[in-house]
N, CA, C and O atoms as a DFTB+ gen file, in Angstrom:
588 C
 N C O
     1  1     108.248     117.480      76.931
     2  2     106.831     117.215      77.068
     3  2     106.501     116.690      78.466
     4  3     105.594     117.196      79.127
     5  1     107.233     115.685      78.906
     6  2     107.017     115.124      80.238
     7  2     108.244     115.413      81.081
     8  3     109.317     114.862      80.833
     9  1     108.091     116.265      82.065
    10  2     109.205     116.605      82.957
    11  2     109.014     116.034      84.355
    12  3     109.984     115.842      85.088
    13  1     107.763     115.762      84.727
    14  2     107.468     115.218      86.048
    15  2     106.587     113.985      85.882
    16  3     105.404     114.080      85.555
    17  1     107.198     112.826      86.118
    18  2     106.508     111.554      85.926
    19  2     106.227     110.917      87.284
    20  3     107.116     110.791      88.127
    21  1     104.990     110.525      87.470
    22  2     104.575     109.849      88.698
    23  2     104.427     108.361      88.398
    24  3     103.668     107.977      87.508
    25  1     105.147     107.530      89.136
    26  2     105.032     106.079      88.990
    27  2     104.514     105.528      90.309
    28  3     105.134     105.710      91.356
    29  1     103.383     104.861      90.249
    30  2     102.760     104.343      91.468
    31  2     103.191     102.906      91.701
    32  3     103.204     102.088      90.781
    33  1     103.539     102.615      92.930
    34  2     103.961     101.278      93.327
    35  2     103.234     100.899      94.609
    36  3     103.015     101.737      95.483
    37  1     102.864      99.629      94.711
    38  2     102.209      99.180      95.942
    39  2     102.985      98.066      96.635
    40  3     102.501      97.456      97.588
    41  1     104.199      97.811      96.141
    42  2     105.023      96.777      96.742
    43  2     104.895      95.427      96.072
    44  3     105.628      94.499      96.414
    45  1     103.987      95.295      95.130
    46  2     103.794      94.014      94.463
    47  2     104.620      93.930      93.187
    48  3     104.975      94.949      92.593
    49  1     104.923      92.697      92.774
    50  2     105.645      92.487      91.516
    51  2     104.821      92.961      90.331
    52  3     105.376      93.454      89.349
    53  1     103.513      92.818      90.410
    54  2     102.658      93.269      89.311
    55  2     102.763      94.783      89.130
    56  3     102.910      95.259      88.005
    57  1     102.690      95.530      90.204
    58  2     102.781      96.991      90.115
    59  2     104.153      97.424      89.612
    60  3     104.264      98.412      88.887
    61  1     105.193      96.696      89.989
    62  2     106.551      97.056      89.575
    63  2     106.776      96.897      88.074
    64  3     107.768      97.398      87.545
    65  1     105.881      96.214      87.390
    66  2     106.021      96.076      85.945
    67  2     105.859      97.415      85.228
    68  3     106.227      97.525      84.058
    69  1     105.327      98.420      85.888
    70  2     105.213      99.755      85.306
    71  2     106.541     100.508      85.363
    72  3     106.767     101.426      84.575
    73  1     107.409     100.129      86.280
    74  2     108.641     100.880      86.517
    75  2     109.552     100.981      85.288
    76  3     110.021     102.082      85.000
    77  1     109.829      99.908      84.549
    78  2     110.690     100.057      83.364
    79  2     110.140     101.051      82.343
    80  3     110.906     101.735      81.666
    81  1     108.832     101.128      82.235
    82  2     108.208     102.075      81.307
    83  2     108.388     103.513      81.793
    84  3     108.659     104.416      81.002
    85  1     108.236     103.711      83.092
    86  2     108.456     105.044      83.665
    87  2     109.914     105.460      83.484
    88  3     110.197     106.619      83.179
    89  1     110.830     104.528      83.668
    90  2     112.251     104.826      83.506
    91  2     112.576     105.174      82.054
    92  3     113.356     106.091      81.798
    93  1     111.990     104.453      81.112
    94  2     112.220     104.750      79.695
    95  2     111.706     106.141      79.343
    96  3     112.363     106.885      78.614
    97  1     110.537     106.490      79.860
    98  2     109.978     107.823      79.597
    99  2     110.862     108.899      80.243
   100  3     111.111     109.944      79.641
   101  1     111.324     108.644      81.446
   102  2     112.182     109.612      82.136
   103  2     113.480     109.826      81.369
   104  3     113.955     110.955      81.236
   105  1     114.040     108.752      80.873
   106  2     115.282     108.862      80.111
   107  2     115.053     109.613      78.798
   108  3     115.857     110.465      78.421
   109  1     113.969     109.303      78.112
   110  2     113.667     109.942      76.825
   111  2     113.423     111.440      76.965
   112  3     113.787     112.216      76.081
   113  1     112.807     111.848      78.074
   114  2     112.433     113.248      78.252
   115  2     113.266     113.969      79.312
   116  3     112.965     115.111      79.661
   117  1     114.307     113.317      79.824
   118  2     115.129     113.886      80.890
   119  2     114.243     114.388      82.033
   120  3     114.371     115.519      82.501
   121  1     113.353     113.514      82.455
   122  2     112.343     113.872      83.451
   123  2     112.700     113.338      84.829
   124  3     113.498     112.411      84.971
   125  1     112.092     113.943      85.835
   126  2     112.198     113.459      87.210
   127  2     111.065     112.484      87.464
   128  3     109.929     112.710      87.045
   129  1     111.379     111.408      88.147
   130  2     110.377     110.406      88.506
   131  2     110.052     110.548      89.988
   132  3     110.944     110.677      90.827
   133  1     108.770     110.521      90.289
   134  2     108.328     110.432      91.678
   135  2     107.711     109.055      91.857
   136  3     106.746     108.701      91.179
   137  1     108.278     108.282      92.777
   138  2     107.713     106.984      93.127
   139  2     106.736     107.209      94.275
   140  3     107.117     107.701      95.337
   141  1     105.490     106.852      94.058
   142  2     104.452     107.073      95.064
   143  2     103.909     105.744      95.553
   144  3     103.491     104.891      94.771
   145  1     103.927     105.595      96.856
   146  2     103.300     104.434      97.495
   147  2     102.233     104.962      98.437
   148  3     102.508     105.788      99.306
   149  1     101.029     104.481      98.256
   150  2      99.911     104.896      99.097
   151  2      99.640     103.805     100.118
   152  3      99.468     102.636      99.773
   153  1      99.604     104.207     101.377
   154  2      99.269     103.288     102.469
   155  2      97.791     103.484     102.762
   156  3      97.351     104.559     103.170
   157  1      97.045     102.417     102.544
   158  2      95.608     102.482     102.797
   159  2      95.316     101.999     104.210
   160  3      95.758     100.922     104.610
   161  1      94.569     102.798     104.961
   162  2      94.182     102.322     106.296
   163  2      93.388     101.027     106.153
   164  3      92.654     100.855     105.180
   165  1      93.529     100.120     107.111
   166  2      92.754      98.881     107.025
   167  2      91.264      99.198     107.013
   168  3      90.847     100.226     107.546
   169  1      90.463      98.333     106.417
   170  2      89.018      98.561     106.431
   171  2      88.503      98.566     107.869
   172  3      89.119      97.997     108.770
   173  1      87.388      99.207     108.055
   174  2      86.802      99.241     109.395
   175  2      86.574      97.817     109.885
   176  3      86.111      96.959     109.134
   177  1      86.901      97.575     111.144
   178  2      86.734      96.211     111.669
   179  2      85.261      95.828     111.744
   180  3      84.384      96.660     111.976
   181  1      85.027      94.551     111.543
   182  2      83.658      94.056     111.637
   183  2      83.203      93.967     113.088
   184  3      82.023      94.137     113.394
   185  1      84.153      93.698     113.971
   186  2      83.820      93.568     115.389
   187  2      84.593      94.612     116.182
   188  3      85.797      94.766     115.981
   189  1      83.927      95.328     117.076
   190  2      84.581      96.396     117.835
   191  2      85.810      95.949     118.609
   192  3      86.740      96.736     118.788
   193  1      85.837      94.705     119.074
   194  2      86.977      94.249     119.871
   195  2      88.267      94.160     119.048
   196  3      89.351      94.050     119.620
   197  1      88.166      94.207     117.710
   198  2      89.354      94.162     116.864
   199  2      89.798      95.550     116.400
   200  3      90.796      95.669     115.689
   201  1      89.081      96.587     116.788
   202  2      89.386      97.947     116.325
   203  2      90.796      98.377     116.717
   204  3      91.511      98.938     115.886
   205  1      91.212      98.135     117.940
   206  2      92.543      98.559     118.397
   207  2      93.643      97.855     117.617
   208  3      94.650      98.474     117.274
   209  1      93.464      96.581     117.335
   210  2      94.476      95.829     116.576
   211  2      94.619      96.379     115.167
   212  3      95.733      96.459     114.648
   213  1      93.521      96.757     114.543
   214  2      93.566      97.291     113.180
   215  2      94.241      98.659     113.161
   216  3      94.984      98.962     112.228
   217  1      93.998      99.483     114.166
   218  2      94.626     100.805     114.237
   219  2      96.123     100.664     114.465
   220  3      96.906     101.431     113.904
   221  1      96.538      99.690     115.286
   222  2      97.948      99.486     115.594
   223  2      98.767      99.050     114.385
   224  3      99.986      99.224     114.382
   225  1      98.138      98.493     113.370
   226  2      98.871      97.991     112.214
   227  2      99.283      99.120     111.257
   228  3     100.233      98.946     110.494
   229  1      98.608     100.249     111.277
   230  2      98.894     101.347     110.354
   231  2     100.335     101.854     110.442
   232  3     100.957     102.039     109.396
   233  1     100.903     102.091     111.634
   234  2     102.306     102.519     111.687
   235  2     103.268     101.513     111.061
   236  3     104.257     101.905     110.442
   237  1     102.987     100.227     111.216
   238  2     103.845      99.204     110.608
   239  2     103.727      99.227     109.094
   240  3     104.724      99.075     108.389
   241  1     102.513      99.415     108.589
   242  2     102.315      99.520     107.137
   243  2     103.077     100.720     106.571
   244  3     103.687     100.629     105.506
   245  1     103.038     101.843     107.291
   246  2     103.750     103.046     106.851
   247  2     105.266     102.825     106.881
   248  3     105.973     103.264     105.974
   249  1     105.762     102.154     107.909
   250  2     107.196     101.881     108.011
   251  2     107.657     100.952     106.891
   252  3     108.713     101.168     106.295
   253  1     106.870      99.925     106.606
   254  2     107.202      99.011     105.506
   255  2     107.213      99.756     104.171
   256  3     108.099      99.539     103.345
   257  1     106.243     100.621     103.964
   258  2     106.172     101.393     102.720
   259  2     107.380     102.313     102.583
   260  3     107.939     102.450     101.495
   261  1     107.779     102.938     103.679
   262  2     108.934     103.839     103.664
   263  2     110.217     103.085     103.305
   264  3     111.015     103.564     102.499
   265  1     110.415     101.912     103.898
   266  2     111.599     101.099     103.595
   267  2     111.616     100.696     102.123
   268  3     112.652     100.761     101.462
   269  1     110.472     100.286     101.626
   270  2     110.356      99.847     100.240
   271  2     110.690     100.994      99.273
   272  3     111.508     100.831      98.367
   273  1     110.065     102.128      99.470
   274  2     110.278     103.270      98.562
   275  2     111.708     103.788      98.682
   276  3     112.325     104.116      97.669
   277  1     112.242     103.867      99.887
   278  2     113.616     104.334     100.073
   279  2     114.594     103.442      99.315
   280  3     115.516     103.943      98.672
   281  1     114.402     102.137      99.386
   282  2     115.283     101.200      98.672
   283  2     115.182     101.398      97.166
   284  3     116.199     101.389      96.473
   285  1     113.969     101.577      96.653
   286  2     113.784     101.791      95.210
   287  2     114.438     103.098      94.771
   288  3     115.104     103.146      93.738
   289  1     114.249     104.147      95.549
   290  2     114.832     105.450      95.211
   291  2     116.349     105.352      95.153
   292  3     116.965     105.836      94.204
   293  1     116.951     104.736      96.150
   294  2     118.411     104.609      96.173
   295  2     118.920     103.803      94.982
   296  3     119.921     104.166      94.364
   297  1     118.238     102.725      94.667
   298  2     118.617     101.890      93.523
   299  2     118.589     102.700      92.221
   300  3     119.501     102.598      91.400
   301  1     117.545     103.498      92.043
   302  2     117.405     104.275      90.804
   303  2     118.355     105.465      90.760
   304  3     118.836     105.831      89.688
   305  1     118.629     106.070      91.903
   306  2     119.605     107.163      91.940
   307  2     120.987     106.647      91.551
   308  3     121.716     107.309      90.812
   309  1     121.340     105.478      92.044
   310  2     122.639     104.890      91.700
   311  2     122.732     104.578      90.210
   312  3     123.821     104.548      89.638
   313  1     121.570     104.346      89.586
   314  2     121.541     104.082      88.144
   315  2     121.509     105.381      87.336
   316  3     121.491     105.347      86.106
   317  1     121.501     106.530      88.029
   318  2     121.577     107.816      87.344
   319  2     120.262     108.534      87.098
   320  3     120.241     109.542      86.392
   321  1     119.184     108.051      87.651
   322  2     117.882     108.706      87.452
   323  2     117.653     109.802      88.486
   324  3     118.142     109.732      89.613
   325  1     116.894     110.819      88.070
   326  2     116.421     111.843      89.002
   327  2     115.113     111.303      89.583
   328  3     114.104     111.203      88.886
   329  1     115.150     110.961      90.853
   330  2     113.998     110.284      91.447
   331  2     113.814     110.705      92.895
   332  3     114.780     110.933      93.624
   333  1     112.553     110.803      93.294
   334  2     112.191     111.044      94.691
   335  2     111.112     110.033      95.065
   336  3     110.405     109.513      94.203
   337  1     110.999     109.767      96.344
   338  2     109.987     108.843      96.828
   339  2     109.034     109.544      97.776
   340  3     109.435     110.415      98.548
   341  1     107.776     109.159      97.711
   342  2     106.743     109.769      98.535
   343  2     105.818     108.684      99.066
   344  3     105.461     107.745      98.355
   345  1     105.441     108.834     100.321
   346  2     104.446     107.963     100.938
   347  2     103.235     108.835     101.261
   348  3     103.371     109.893     101.874
   349  1     102.070     108.393     100.853
   350  2     100.821     109.080     101.171
   351  2      99.909     108.086     101.875
   352  3     100.048     106.875     101.709
   353  1      98.985     108.603     102.654
   354  2      98.010     107.758     103.328
   355  2      96.630     108.094     102.801
   356  3      96.311     109.263     102.583
   357  1      95.810     107.073     102.594
   358  2      94.442     107.294     102.136
   359  2      94.015     106.217     101.168
   360  3      94.673     105.186     101.034
   361  1      92.913     106.464     100.500
   362  2      92.461     105.543      99.458
   363  2      93.366     105.731      98.254
   364  3      93.603     106.860      97.822
   365  1      93.868     104.646      97.717
   366  2      94.923     104.694      96.702
   367  2      94.572     105.593      95.520
   368  3      95.329     106.513      95.210
   369  1      93.466     105.356      94.866
   370  2      93.127     106.116      93.661
   371  2      92.976     107.606      93.955
   372  3      93.472     108.444      93.202
   373  1      92.307     107.927      95.026
   374  2      92.117     109.332      95.393
   375  2      93.453     110.002      95.698
   376  3      93.709     111.125      95.265
   377  1      94.300     109.300      96.447
   378  2      95.607     109.857      96.812
   379  2      96.480     110.063      95.577
   380  3      97.185     111.068      95.482
   381  1      96.442     109.131      94.637
   382  2      97.238     109.248      93.414
   383  2      96.762     110.440      92.588
   384  3      97.573     111.260      92.157
   385  1      95.465     110.539      92.368
   386  2      94.916     111.641      91.574
   387  2      95.167     112.987      92.256
   388  3      95.541     113.953      91.591
   389  1      94.968     113.061      93.557
   390  2      95.198     114.312      94.294
   391  2      96.669     114.708      94.229
   392  3      96.992     115.868      93.975
   393  1      97.559     113.748      94.457
   394  2      98.993     114.041      94.439
   395  2      99.416     114.552      93.062
   396  3     100.151     115.534      92.960
   397  1      98.957     113.894      92.023
   398  2      99.360     114.305      90.669
   399  2      98.874     115.717      90.355
   400  3      99.582     116.495      89.714
   401  1      97.689     116.037      90.798
   402  2      97.136     117.375      90.568
   403  2      97.891     118.425      91.389
   404  3      98.278     119.469      90.864
   405  1      98.096     118.144      92.670
   406  2      98.727     119.109      93.570
   407  2     100.189     119.362      93.233
   408  3     100.710     120.437      93.530
   409  1     100.860     118.394      92.621
   410  2     102.285     118.531      92.331
   411  2     102.584     118.710      90.846
   412  3     103.740     118.625      90.430
   413  1     101.555     118.957      90.053
   414  2     101.733     119.270      88.647
   415  2     102.417     118.178      87.839
   416  3     103.271     118.459      86.999
   417  1     102.039     116.934      88.098
   418  2     102.629     115.825      87.347
   419  2     102.192     115.912      85.883
   420  3     101.059     116.284      85.581
   421  1     103.105     115.566      84.992
   422  2     102.814     115.579      83.561
   423  2     102.320     114.232      83.056
   424  3     101.657     114.164      82.021
   425  1     102.634     113.161      83.775
   426  2     102.284     111.813      83.343
   427  2     102.239     110.895      84.556
   428  3     103.079     110.987      85.451
   429  1     101.246     110.008      84.574
   430  2     101.171     108.958      85.580
   431  2     101.431     107.634      84.869
   432  3     100.802     107.333      83.855
   433  1     102.358     106.849      85.405
   434  2     102.639     105.519      84.872
   435  2     102.285     104.519      85.962
   436  3     102.801     104.591      87.078
   437  1     101.402     103.588      85.627
   438  2     100.993     102.595      86.619
   439  2     100.558     101.310      85.941
   440  3     100.167     101.304      84.774
   441  1     100.631     100.226      86.692
   442  2     100.195      98.929      86.197
   443  2      98.687      98.800      86.347
   444  3      98.070      99.436      87.202
   445  1      98.113      97.965      85.497
   446  2      96.672      97.745      85.579
   447  2      96.285      96.943      86.811
   448  3      95.141      97.002      87.260
   449  1      97.234      96.196      87.358
   450  2      96.961      95.391      88.544
   451  2      98.116      95.512      89.518
   452  3      99.270      95.699      89.130
   453  1      97.780      95.401      90.776
   454  2      98.789      95.374      91.828
   455  2      98.387      94.289      92.792
   456  3      98.398      93.101      92.469
   457  1      98.034      94.722      93.976
   458  2      97.531      93.738      94.941
   459  2      96.305      93.080      94.339
   460  3      95.601      93.680      93.527
   461  1      96.053      91.847      94.739
   462  2      94.900      91.152      94.171
   463  2      94.118      90.470      95.272
   464  3      94.389      90.644      96.461
   465  1      93.160      89.705      94.853
   466  2      92.357      88.967      95.816
   467  2      91.323      89.846      96.492
   468  3      90.733      90.719      95.856
   469  1      91.102      89.620      97.774
   470  2      90.057      90.304      98.515
   471  2      90.267      91.812      98.541
   472  3      89.303      92.571      98.444
   473  1      91.527      92.260      98.670
   474  2      91.746      93.701      98.748
   475  2      91.313      94.386      97.458
   476  3      90.766      95.488      97.508
   477  1      91.544      93.762      96.298
   478  2      91.117      94.360      95.044
   479  2      89.596      94.371      94.972
   480  3      89.000      95.346      94.515
   481  1      88.970      93.287      95.422
   482  2      87.519      93.225      95.413
   483  2      86.943      94.307      96.320
   484  3      85.959      94.956      95.965
   485  1      87.542      94.501      97.469
   486  2      87.021      95.464      98.435
   487  2      87.215      96.897      97.981
   488  3      86.342      97.737      98.198
   489  1      88.345      97.191      97.356
   490  2      88.650      98.565      97.002
   491  2      88.348      98.903      95.551
   492  3      88.398     100.075      95.178
   493  1      88.036      97.910      94.719
   494  2      87.778      98.168      93.315
   495  2      89.077      98.361      92.560
   496  3      90.158      98.266      93.142
   497  1      88.982      98.626      91.299
   498  2      90.169      98.785      90.478
   499  2      90.760     100.170      90.669
   500  3      90.143     101.175      90.316
   501  1      91.960     100.212      91.230
   502  2      92.633     101.486      91.450
   503  2      92.927     102.155      90.113
   504  3      92.695     103.354      89.958
   505  1      93.432     101.399      89.154
   506  2      93.769     101.976      87.845
   507  2      92.544     102.591      87.184
   508  3      92.624     103.685      86.625
   509  1      91.423     101.904      87.244
   510  2      90.200     102.421      86.642
   511  2      89.776     103.731      87.298
   512  3      89.387     104.678      86.614
   513  1      89.852     103.780      88.605
   514  2      89.435     105.000      89.323
   515  2      90.409     106.154      89.056
   516  3      89.977     107.294      88.890
   517  1      91.714     105.873      89.014
   518  2      92.688     106.932      88.704
   519  2      92.419     107.480      87.311
   520  3      92.491     108.689      87.089
   521  1      92.109     106.594      86.377
   522  2      91.803     107.006      85.013
   523  2      90.639     107.991      84.991
   524  3      90.648     108.950      84.219
   525  1      89.657     107.761      85.822
   526  2      88.473     108.633      85.870
   527  2      88.735     109.942      86.619
   528  3      88.116     110.962      86.314
   529  1      89.648     109.921      87.598
   530  2      89.882     111.095      88.434
   531  2      91.020     111.992      87.961
   532  3      91.073     113.170      88.314
   533  1      91.917     111.443      87.174
   534  2      93.161     112.144      86.852
   535  2      92.945     113.322      85.911
   536  3      92.022     113.344      85.096
   537  1      93.837     114.303      86.058
   538  2      93.798     115.478      85.195
   539  2      94.986     115.511      84.232
   540  3      95.182     116.500      83.526
   541  1      95.784     114.431      84.199
   542  2      96.926     114.375      83.295
   543  2      96.932     113.031      82.572
   544  3      96.201     112.121      82.961
   545  1      97.742     112.896      81.531
   546  2      97.801     111.618      80.813
   547  2      98.261     110.477      81.719
   548  3      99.021     110.677      82.667
   549  1      97.778     109.276      81.398
   550  2      98.110     108.085      82.166
   551  2      98.593     107.009      81.199
   552  3      97.952     106.736      80.184
   553  1      99.718     106.411      81.523
   554  2     100.220     105.263      80.777
   555  2      99.948     104.040      81.632
   556  3     100.590     103.839      82.663
   557  1      98.987     103.215      81.198
   558  2      98.636     102.004      81.922
   559  2      99.387     100.831      81.311
   560  3      99.344     100.614      80.100
   561  1     100.074     100.080      82.162
   562  2     100.826      98.927      81.740
   563  2     100.079      97.678      82.162
   564  3      99.795      97.489      83.345
   565  1      99.756      96.816      81.192
   566  2      99.039      95.584      81.522
   567  2      99.974      94.651      82.275
   568  3     100.918      94.107      81.703
   569  1      99.706      94.474      83.544
   570  2     100.541      93.612      84.392
   571  2     100.234      92.155      84.101
   572  3      99.077      91.764      83.946
   573  1     101.288      91.363      84.030
   574  2     101.147      89.938      83.752
   575  2     101.761      89.138      84.890
   576  3     102.874      89.436      85.324
   577  1     101.064      88.143      85.371
   578  2     101.655      87.253      86.372
   579  2     102.724      86.437      85.689
   580  3     102.515      85.891      84.606
   581  1     103.890      86.357      86.344
   582  2     104.995      85.590      85.791
   583  2     104.805      84.119      86.130
   584  3     104.516      83.760      87.272
   585  1     104.971      83.284      85.127
   586  2     104.776      81.836      85.326
   587  2     105.970      81.203      85.955
   588  3     105.974      79.995      86.193
């Protein structure tokens, strides 16, 4: 039923709470997992004099995302999973929905929360938007802050 599972990660512990569920589904269905991390460009600067600094940070964000996903992929491959990692750039929800459609994903597994605070307020709920945009089933995992 599910042969291609997309698990979205943003580098946060909350988002990683979806990973065990994606792994269980992959094991049950002998499916391949794609770990997707979306790098969102920083919001437009409020003051023009900060524009260059905001643009310069994007390559570092992409490099950090690549290191993170590569480490996760290697860890899961060593555990015997069929897994690939992908980095996309853009608005998270749009990139997730587009990627799943373009690559024929059978299931998206993601946490209800990832990054929080101002970034969540500014970008809205990624999970909610993916739910509205997606063309395949979505397994939403309620992320809980660990005490």
